[in-house]
N, C-alpha and C positions, 0 to 999 in steps of 0.2 A: 292890747293885743286881742284879736278875735280868734276863737278856737272852735274848730269843728271836730266832732267825734264820730268815728265809724260806729255802727250799732252792733251788728251781729259779730260775735267773737271779740268785741272790744268792751262795750258797756254791758252787754247781755249775752247769755247763751240761750239758744232756743232749739228745742228738738224739732227736727223736720222729718218728713216721710223718708223711710229708707228707700222706697221705690216710688218716686213722685208720679210716674206715669200710671202706676196701678192705683195710687191714692186718688188721682184726678178721675180715672176711669170709674172708680166706685162712686164718686160724687156725681158724675155724669149720669150713671145708671139710676141713681137715686132721684134724678130729675127727669127720668124717662127718655134719656138720650140714648140712641142705639150706638153703642161703642163698637167700632170695627174690630174684627178678629185680630188684625195685625196692628192693634193700637200701640204696642210698645215700639214698633218700627216707625209708625207715623209720628209719635211723640218725639222721637230722636231726630227726625228729619228737619231740615231747614225749609220753611215754607214762606217766609217773608224776607224779601231782600231789603235790608236796612243799611243806612250809611254806617261806616266804621265808627264805633264809639256810641252808637245809638242803642237805647234800651227797647226791646220788644216786650210789651206787656204780656205776661204769661197767658192771660185770657185770650189775647189776639192770636198767640201761637196755637193755643188749644183749638180755637175756632177754625183757624186755617188748616190745622192737622185733620180735623173732622171733615172739613170741606174737601180736602185732598182725597178722601175716601168716599165722597158723595153723601156725607151726613151733614145735616143742618141742625144746629142747636137752637131751639126756639127761644125768643126773647133774650134775657140775660142769663140763660142757663150756664153758659161757659164761665162767665164771671163768677156766678154764685158757686159753681163747682170748684173753681180754683181757690176762692176765698175759704171755702169749707175744708178743702184738702190741706191747706196750710194754716192750721189753727193750733199754734204751738203752746206748750208749757214753757215758761220763761224763768230763767234764773239770773239774778243780778250778779255781775262779776265783782270780785273783791276790789274795793277802792273806787268803784264807779261813782257813788254818791258824792264822796269827798272831792273827787277829781272834777266833776261837773260844777259843784258848788264853788270850788276854788277858782275855776276858770271864769265863772259868771261874776265873781267879785272884781275881776280885772278887765272885763269887756264883754261883748256879745258872744253868745255860744250857740252852736247849732249841732244837729245831727245830720250827717251826710252819709247816706246808706245806698249801696247797690241792692236793690230789691225790686224784682219784677212782679211781685204780687201786690195788688192794691190792698190797702188797709193793714198790711202785715206789720209794717214798721210802727205805726201808731198803736196797734194792738199790743205789740211787744213792749212798747214803752208803758202803756197803761198797766200791763201785768207785771212790770218790773217795780223795783223800789225807787227808781229814779223819778224825780218830780218832773213830769213833762212840761209844766209851766215854767220851769227854769230856762228852757230853750227859747231863743229868739226866733229860731227857724228850724223846721224839720224838712229836709230836702231828700227826696228819694228819687232813684233813677226812673221808676215807673211814672212819677209825676213830672219830673223835669225833662225826661226823654234822653238823658245822657248818663252813661256809666263811668265811674272811675276806672281807669286813670285818664279818661278823656278830659282835656282842659275845660271843656264846657260844663262838666259836672261841678268842678271847683269854682268856676266863674259864676255859676248860678248861685252857689252857696254864698260866696263872697258878696255878691250883689244883694242877696237877701239880708245880709248882715250889715250892709252899708260900708263895706271896706273893699280894698283891692285884694287880689290874690296874694300880692307880695306881703300883705299884712295879716295873712291867714296862717295859723298853725293847725295842721290836721293831725289828729291822733288816731291811729288805727293799728290793725294787727297783720295786714297783708302787704308786703313790700311791692307786690305786683300791681296793686290797685291804689293803695293809700299813699304810697310814695310818689304817685303821679303829680301831687301838688308841687313838687320841686321843679317840674318842667314848666310851670307857669309862675315861677318866682316865689312861691310860698315855702313853708317849712313843714317837713314831715317828722313825726315822732312815733316810732313803733313801740308797742307795748312790750315787745321782746327786749328792747333796749332800756326802756323806762317803764316798769309796771305801773298800773294805775295807782297802786298803793304808795308809790314814790313820786307820783306826778305833782302833788301840791308842793313838796319841797323843791322839786326840779323847777317848777314854774316860779317859785319865790326867788330862786337863784338867778333867774333870767332878768329880774327887774333891776 
């Protein structure tokens, strides 16, 4: 059995800015970008028309928001600002290590995370107690282009693990996104039903 784990809220907790627009604005100013006076409004507006289920990288959204107000961010200033604004302290959730290790003993394992910020998922794993090398794949929406619950997010993960979605068990905390695996033939397991601390025993019982 192949197992994918959601990251934030499942394997780790990560602090995020209380006001993302303000945090990004501070980092833009630090890079000499002229932040518009109505930045909070610009940040909330939709600027990129993307297909349903597609992920819009946050740096692309920030660049488009600036452009909507006639501001151009030089070079990769928008990307660097976004990466710096989302630089979290990370806490490993109870049972995460044992859950990942138990799953890896029975088949390939992956992280499958909705994350619009480049580098954030890998950074969170590095700062956690979970051994990143245990995973056979790390799939993020910013890299794959698709967000859970879109089937293409799960299909990308399954393909990276060399299995079909029907053979994928996805463990997560959000029924709105993580349970989407069931729409493409796989199995969802919510930590509200089976906490990570109980996952090894649960998985053993499935064999």
